[in-house]
LUMTI-545986 format. One line per field, with one value per residue (C-alpha): chain; x, y, z. Coordinates in pm, 1 decimal, decimal comma. Layout:
N
mol: A  ...
east: X  ...
north: Y  ...
up: Z  ...
END
This chain:
428
mol: A  A  A  A  A  A  A  A  A  A  A  A  A  A  A  A  A  A  A  A  A  A  A  A  A  A  A  A  A  A  A  A  A  A  A  A  A  A  A  A  A  A  A  A  A  A  A  A  A  A  A  A  A  A  A  A  A  A  A  A  A  A  A  A  A  A  A  A  A  A  A  A  A  A  A  A  A  A  A  A  A  A  A  A  A  A  A  A  A  A  A  A  A  A  A  A  A  A  A  A  A  A  A  A  A  A  A  A  A  A  A  A  A  A  A  A  A  A  A  A  A  A  A  A  A  A  A  A  A  A  A  A  A  A  A  A  A  A  A  A  A  A  A  A  A  A  A  A  A  A  A  A  A  A  A  A  A  A  A  A  A  A  A  A  A  A  A  A  A  A  A  A  A  A  A  A  A  A  A  A  A  A  A  A  A  A  A  A  A  A  A  A  A  A  A  A  A  A  A  A  A  A  A  A  A  A  A  A  A  A  A  A  A  A  A  A  A  A  A  A  A  A  A  A  A  A  A  A  A  A  A  A  A  A  A  A  A  A  A  A  A  A  A  A  A  A  A  A  A  A  A  A  A  A  A  A  A  A  A  A  A  A  A  A  A  A  A  A  A  A  A  A  A  A  A  A  A  A  A  A  A  A  A  A  A  A  A  A  A  A  A  A  A  A  A  A  A  A  A  A  A  A  A  A  A  A  A  A  A  A  A  A  A  A  A  A  A  A  A  A  A  A  A  A  A  A  A  A  A  A  A  A  A  A  A  A  A  A  A  A  A  A  A  A  A  A  A  A  A  A  A  A  A  A  A  A  A  A  A  A  A  A  A  A  A  A  A  A  A  A  A  A  A  A  A  A  A  A  A  A  A  A  A  A  A  A  A  A  A  A  A  A  A  A  A  A  A  A  A  A  A  A  A  A  A  A  A  A  A  A  A  A  A  A  A  A  A  A  A  A  A  A  A  A  A  A  A  A
east: -2411,4  -2331,3  -2017,9  -2028,0  -1679,8  -1568,5  -1456,7  -1091,1  -812,8  -478,3  -357,7  -283,0  -530,0  -656,3  -1020,4  -1141,4  -1504,2  -1628,7  -1896,7  -1660,7  -1316,3  -1197,0  -956,4  -955,8  -702,2  -767,9  -566,2  -649,6  -960,1  -1133,1  -1122,9  -951,8  -917,8  -586,2  -383,7  -567,6  -905,2  -888,4  -1253,6  -1498,2  -1814,0  -1995,0  -2284,2  -2412,8  -2766,4  -2929,5  -3277,9  -3453,1  -3233,6  -2924,8  -2652,2  -2417,6  -2065,7  -1850,3  -1487,8  -1366,4  -1591,2  -1460,0  -1103,9  -1172,4  -1311,3  -1027,1  -765,6  -896,3  -778,6  -412,9  -125,8  131,5  304,2  253,2  -108,7  -249,2  -404,4  -210,2  50,4  308,5  151,7  -46,1  -349,8  -356,3  -592,4  -401,1  -558,0  -367,8  -424,8  -558,7  -309,9  -2,2  110,9  418,8  632,8  517,5  595,3  818,7  678,2  473,6  512,1  312,8  -36,6  34,6  -213,0  -89,4  -343,5  -83,8  -83,2  165,1  537,9  864,2  1062,1  960,9  1073,3  805,0  560,1  440,5  722,5  707,7  503,9  160,0  251,7  15,0  20,9  -322,4  -259,7  -55,2  252,3  609,4  548,8  731,7  659,2  943,7  901,8  641,3  316,7  417,7  175,8  188,9  -149,4  -86,5  77,4  394,5  747,5  711,9  895,6  818,4  1093,1  1031,4  834,3  482,2  572,6  333,6  390,8  166,1  196,5  419,8  337,2  204,0  445,1  160,8  237,2  -134,6  -154,8  92,1  357,6  709,0  836,0  1184,9  1450,1  1455,4  1175,1  913,7  806,8  1045,2  956,2  1247,4  1240,5  1023,0  686,0  751,5  463,2  569,0  325,1  458,5  289,8  302,1  597,9  828,2  1072,9  1179,1  1108,0  1252,2  1197,1  1491,0  1401,9  1166,4  803,4  827,4  535,4  645,5  430,8  546,8  302,6  281,6  77,0  -44,8  -410,6  -609,4  -952,2  -1065,7  -1263,7  -967,4  -744,9  -615,7  -312,1  -19,2  -133,7  68,4  -36,8  -1,6  -39,0  -302,6  -396,5  -205,8  -306,3  -103,8  -389,7  -371,9  -530,7  -434,9  -342,7  -127,3  205,6  133,7  -193,1  -9,1  -231,7  -558,5  -823,2  -1182,7  -1409,1  -1730,4  -1876,5  -1631,9  -1656,7  -1346,0  -1353,1  -1061,9  -1153,8  -1066,2  -863,4  -1079,4  -1181,2  -1512,3  -1561,9  -1727,3  -1451,2  -1159,4  -1058,6  -1065,5  -802,2  -599,6  -310,8  -381,8  -199,8  -103,4  182,6  87,3  47,0  -280,3  -346,9  -675,8  -808,0  -1142,8  -1201,9  -1374,3  -1144,8  -867,7  -809,4  -772,2  -600,9  -274,3  -93,2  -176,8  -31,9  -281,8  -256,5  -566,1  -807,6  -1127,3  -1360,3  -1412,2  -1557,5  -1324,0  -953,9  -773,7  -478,1  -194,5  -352,1  -127,8  -285,8  -641,7  -832,7  -545,5  -563,8  -593,9  -312,4  -122,8  169,3  -6,2  -323,4  -339,5  -712,0  -990,8  -1357,1  -1552,1  -1874,4  -2029,4  -1795,7  -1886,6  -1638,4  -1349,3  -1085,6  -854,6  -555,5  -304,5  5,8  295,0  363,1  506,9  837,2  897,3  774,3  1046,4  1046,7  799,4  582,0  227,6  351,5  350,9  501,4  265,0  323,0  236,1  373,0  34,7  32,7  386,4  554,1  920,2  1084,5  799,9  829,6  657,4  630,5  619,4  343,2  270,1  436,1  662,7  985,7  915,6  1127,2  1123,3  1239,6  1209,8  1296,6  1319,5  1393,6  1662,8  1568,5  1932,7  2277,7  2377,3  2022,8  2021,7  1802,5  1865,1  1653,0  1689,9  1577,5  1590,1  1793,7  2057,1  2115,1  2037,3  2102,8  2169,2  2217,8  2340,7  2238,9  2525,1  2304,8  1967,9  1661,8  1857,1  1651,5  1811,1  1691,0  1740,2  1634,7  1616,6  1483,9  1272,1  1209,2  877,9  910,7  814,4  621,7  910,1  1118,7  1049,5  1180,0  1184,9  1312,9  1522,2  1556,0  1758,6  1685,1  1439,9  1156,3  929,8  916,9  847,4  767,0  766,2  727,4  701,5  702,3  438,3
north: 3777,4  3960,7  4167,5  4481,9  4504,9  4845,7  4879,7  4763,5  4992,2  4809,5  4451,5  4383,6  4639,1  4540,7  4580,4  4541,2  4451,2  4693,4  4449,3  4156,2  4319,9  4056,9  4152,0  4073,8  4134,4  4208,4  3966,1  4139,7  3931,3  3876,8  3958,1  3672,2  3605,6  3697,6  3459,5  3584,2  3532,0  3178,3  3138,2  3277,9  3355,8  3312,4  3118,1  2936,1  2959,4  2635,2  2713,3  2911,4  2773,8  2953,4  2727,4  2874,5  2740,0  2597,8  2702,7  2371,3  2419,4  2770,6  2644,7  2374,3  2629,2  2866,2  2597,3  2560,5  2905,7  2982,4  3176,2  2895,2  2708,9  2356,8  2324,3  2067,6  2314,5  2635,8  2872,2  3102,7  3429,5  3646,2  3634,7  3253,2  3034,0  2802,4  2489,8  2291,3  1921,3  1848,6  1558,4  1534,2  1210,3  1152,7  1360,7  1709,0  1813,5  2095,7  2406,7  2335,0  2510,8  2812,8  2711,7  2343,4  2080,1  1829,3  1576,7  1327,2  1310,9  1026,6  1051,0  926,9  1240,6  1605,0  1653,8  1416,3  1690,4  1884,8  2138,1  2236,9  2537,2  2427,1  2064,2  1806,4  1501,1  1341,8  1076,1  774,3  748,9  879,7  1045,5  1358,3  1623,5  1871,8  2055,4  2285,9  2144,5  1787,6  1535,7  1216,3  1048,4  816,4  491,6  456,3  597,3  767,4  1083,5  1334,7  1579,8  1666,4  1971,0  1855,4  1493,4  1235,3  924,4  663,5  325,7  152,1  -95,6  -1,9  -77,2  -214,4  -585,0  -659,9  -575,4  -852,0  -615,7  -544,6  -189,1  -213,0  49,6  325,3  443,2  281,7  515,7  800,4  1062,0  1305,0  1388,4  1673,3  1553,8  1189,8  963,3  669,1  407,6  142,5  -181,0  -354,8  -577,9  -370,9  -320,3  41,2  195,4  527,5  753,2  777,7  1068,5  1362,6  1304,2  925,6  704,6  416,7  136,0  -139,0  -428,1  -805,4  -773,1  -509,0  -542,5  -360,3  -474,4  -339,6  -643,0  -728,5  -891,6  -1241,4  -1457,0  -1359,1  -1005,0  -692,0  -333,4  -149,8  220,3  234,9  602,6  921,0  1057,2  784,5  562,5  190,8  -149,1  -510,7  -665,0  -935,8  -818,5  -724,2  -914,3  -1248,7  -1472,7  -1300,8  -1551,0  -1584,0  -1886,7  -1978,3  -2160,1  -2166,4  -2257,5  -2376,8  -2341,7  -2497,5  -2352,9  -2007,5  -2114,5  -1898,1  -1937,1  -1772,5  -1705,1  -1404,7  -1172,7  -1361,7  -1062,0  -846,7  -1037,4  -769,1  -659,3  -917,1  -840,6  -1013,0  -1255,5  -1331,1  -1690,3  -1811,8  -2148,6  -2337,4  -2577,8  -2753,7  -2840,5  -3165,8  -3460,5  -3201,6  -3198,4  -2820,5  -2797,7  -2647,3  -2321,3  -2102,3  -1784,8  -1502,6  -1378,8  -1157,4  -1019,0  -1049,0  -898,2  -884,0  -1233,4  -1396,4  -1441,5  -1601,8  -1823,9  -1958,9  -1826,8  -2025,4  -2345,6  -2243,3  -2458,2  -2703,6  -3077,4  -3197,4  -3432,6  -3486,4  -3295,0  -2961,2  -2970,8  -2684,5  -2644,5  -2898,9  -2821,9  -2818,4  -2617,1  -2488,7  -2637,5  -2514,3  -2462,0  -2366,2  -2135,4  -1926,4  -1772,9  -1516,0  -1724,7  -1527,1  -1198,8  -1224,8  -1064,5  -1331,4  -1636,1  -1879,6  -2013,5  -2300,0  -2206,5  -2180,1  -2252,0  -2556,5  -2668,4  -2634,6  -2703,6  -2384,5  -2500,0  -2446,2  -2084,4  -1985,0  -1891,9  -1868,7  -1527,6  -1362,7  -1140,8  -1257,0  -1066,6  -1212,4  -1019,3  -1284,6  -1086,1  -1385,6  -1523,4  -1808,1  -2073,3  -2168,9  -2500,6  -2559,0  -2859,9  -2844,9  -3089,2  -2981,2  -2987,1  -2975,9  -3017,3  -2726,8  -2625,1  -2387,4  -2266,5  -1935,1  -1806,1  -1437,2  -1211,8  -834,7  -879,7  -1097,9  -1465,1  -1675,6  -2017,0  -2169,8  -2513,9  -2645,0  -2971,6  -3178,8  -3383,7  -3351,8  -3446,0  -3411,4  -3294,7  -2998,1  -2786,8  -2452,8  -2327,6  -1989,5  -1820,2  -1515,5  -1246,3  -1062,6  -797,9  -437,1  -352,8  -324,2  -618,5  -953,2  -1303,4  -1483,7  -1792,1  -1751,5  -2084,5  -2169,7  -2484,4  -2612,2  -2808,1  -2821,5  -2781,8  -3100,1  -2907,9  -2554,4  -2582,1  -2292,0  -2304,2  -2044,5
up: 4573,7  4251,7  4218,8  4010,5  3859,0  3725,1  3363,5  3352,7  3242,4  3250,7  3294,5  3660,8  3790,7  4138,1  4242,7  4601,8  4653,9  4926,7  5038,4  5102,9  5111,8  4865,8  4585,4  4211,3  3934,4  3563,7  3342,8  3017,9  2950,4  3282,4  3655,0  3841,5  4212,8  4370,2  4585,2  4895,5  4727,9  4584,3  4492,5  4240,3  4431,3  4762,6  4621,4  4312,3  4176,7  4061,4  3921,4  4194,7  4473,7  4596,8  4737,2  4994,0  4923,4  5198,8  5242,4  5091,2  4785,2  4740,0  4764,9  4503,4  4256,2  4327,0  4258,3  3902,4  3793,7  3851,8  3699,7  3747,9  3467,3  3601,9  3486,7  3248,8  3003,3  3013,7  2884,4  3033,5  2922,2  3160,7  2932,8  2888,8  3087,6  3319,5  3469,4  3730,4  3791,9  4139,2  4164,6  3941,1  4100,8  4310,1  4071,0  3974,9  3620,6  3507,9  3341,7  3029,8  2698,0  2593,9  2470,8  2535,7  2648,4  2907,1  3036,7  3162,6  3542,1  3603,0  3541,3  3688,0  3599,8  3616,4  3255,2  3124,9  3031,7  2729,2  2743,9  2376,9  2265,4  2145,8  2218,1  2362,1  2591,3  2575,6  2841,0  2942,7  3160,5  3133,6  2795,2  2682,5  2417,8  2383,9  2053,7  1908,9  1768,4  1853,9  2004,1  2210,2  2200,7  2495,0  2592,8  2797,9  2774,5  2438,6  2346,3  2071,6  1988,9  1625,5  1515,2  1431,4  1509,3  1657,6  1871,5  2026,9  2194,6  2441,4  2716,5  3058,2  3342,8  3551,7  3601,9  3616,3  3246,8  3162,0  3023,4  3139,9  3116,8  2972,4  3024,3  2767,6  2542,1  2324,1  2040,7  1965,8  1703,6  1708,2  1337,7  1218,6  1092,6  1183,5  1289,0  1504,3  1637,6  1876,9  1981,4  2320,3  2236,1  2460,5  2171,9  2113,3  1773,5  1654,4  1356,0  1117,0  890,9  862,4  766,1  782,5  886,1  1106,3  1245,0  1478,5  1455,6  1435,5  1113,7  871,5  776,6  511,4  399,4  60,9  -62,7  -288,6  -28,0  -104,0  -33,2  -254,1  -330,0  -256,1  -192,7  -523,5  -599,4  -871,8  -871,9  -945,1  -604,4  -432,8  -320,4  -374,3  -322,9  -276,8  -611,7  -759,2  -894,7  -1255,8  -1212,3  -1183,5  -973,7  -1059,8  -1167,6  -1281,5  -1242,2  -1423,8  -1720,9  -2011,5  -2377,6  -2566,4  -2945,8  -3134,9  -3475,0  -3340,8  -3036,9  -2811,9  -2450,2  -2368,1  -1996,5  -1833,1  -1710,7  -1862,2  -2072,8  -1761,2  -1566,2  -1393,0  -1615,9  -1887,5  -2215,0  -2539,2  -2478,0  -2116,8  -2007,4  -1859,1  -1698,8  -1713,1  -1450,3  -1418,7  -1784,4  -1885,8  -1811,3  -1778,1  -2153,9  -2156,4  -1817,4  -1936,7  -2001,7  -2302,0  -2448,4  -2503,1  -2861,0  -2864,6  -2606,9  -2807,4  -2547,6  -2170,5  -2201,8  -2453,8  -2527,5  -2820,0  -2736,1  -2951,1  -3271,2  -3506,1  -3373,5  -3461,5  -3711,3  -3756,3  -3803,6  -3448,5  -3371,9  -3051,9  -3202,0  -3248,7  -3038,4  -2793,2  -2728,7  -2752,8  -2821,5  -2495,4  -2490,4  -2166,4  -1908,8  -1561,3  -1279,6  -1505,0  -1355,9  -1573,0  -1393,0  -1515,5  -1447,3  -1597,1  -1771,3  -2121,7  -2026,8  -1761,1  -1952,8  -2063,1  -2417,0  -2441,0  -2142,3  -2274,1  -2626,5  -2854,4  -3182,6  -3478,4  -3848,4  -4036,1  -4370,9  -4534,9  -4409,8  -4511,3  -4839,9  -4924,0  -4962,7  -4771,2  -4463,6  -4144,1  -3817,4  -3469,6  -3294,9  -3032,5  -2754,0  -2692,3  -2834,3  -3076,8  -3243,2  -3612,2  -3765,2  -4143,2  -4357,4  -4735,8  -5016,3  -5263,0  -5630,5  -5738,4  -5598,5  -5376,0  -5297,1  -5000,4  -4718,1  -4545,2  -4256,6  -4180,1  -3896,7  -3933,2  -4251,8  -4087,8  -4159,2  -3852,6  -4009,0  -4350,8  -4498,9  -4837,6  -5001,2  -5133,1  -5365,7  -5536,8  -5326,6  -5004,6  -4705,4  -4534,9  -4241,1  -4066,8  -3723,4  -3551,4  -3240,1  -3326,5  -3062,2  -3050,7  -3318,8  -3373,4  -3689,9  -3936,2  -3813,7  -3976,6  -4035,2  -4372,3  -4551,5  -4867,2  -5055,4  -5363,5  -5565,1  -5306,8  -5462,6  -5158,5  -4783,0  -4591,6  -4269,7  -4133,5  -3758,9  -3519,1  -3138,9  -3056,2
END
């Protein structure tokens, strides 16, 4: 039976259907049944069949549209749709906030509702949302009191689930904009400041195809995104077929120059070389290409003796792993370095720079050509060490530690009455 409603004029206007004597009220948007008329229609049409509704069916439809403030999707305004749960459990909830959404139907206190304006309780048990725009996504005994805050989690009190509901709350997000996610450990977790993101969990897992033991999550983009990586690249490695060339002190291996964060002065370690002869630490002195690095350049093309050998010729060695072991700034003196005699490459009274990226050590011996012959080693214009011969042909020596130097800072040897240098060793 169709009802021909008149055009409405004002909110609250009452219309009585002359055919059924039932009354309707205009709520500003639609005609709704009054308390004495708690149903929508006398029949429903399904295809070509008209179903006559029973009194209980009419009552069920009528209970879905109300003007109360205890509904599960509702507001307090006269023009807001209010939907009341058919069963709110043993404890009915207090009035909800304007434009809130409350789908939780089980609570132990009437205050455990979405009482904040535009707040939401999506489900669960004993959850509370008290401020505007805040949300509890579910779980048990969570409370959200911050504006725009979010909470989720908590253990169910049902013993069949294997959890025990402790006294107090699980996730509490009472700071504005806070996001708090609890686990089922039954340990309360609470936000401490506005806009924080808090997770309670037995482990944090992120898979980005870069995960590995020893890596940390590092921000690597200006937009704040990040990935798993070794700290400063330390620990990153590459494995493959390597070629070791002692005439240039280079290691050729696909990707070796692309080790994450690799820079001049860093220490790399080699494993898997033939007979282990090149299984040691080296200092990178030049990144030749993505597939090649130079190490300990002062040792290149030297006479190969046990004293100064750093890298042995080994072409096409498969299964070699090169690992970035230490950043230059953290490497102690001697790690990845070796003593080498550079006497054939050095001249007296000549400036030399240390561009290795590492601190080096210098030890020089000279033979006096006259009494009172002297050796002076200087760094940045200052004398680091000096020695004076007391007799002709006496061997005297000087030593110094030379930091890695900027362009204009140098070290040099100033000799007086020195006929020759027996050795000029550098730890580099």
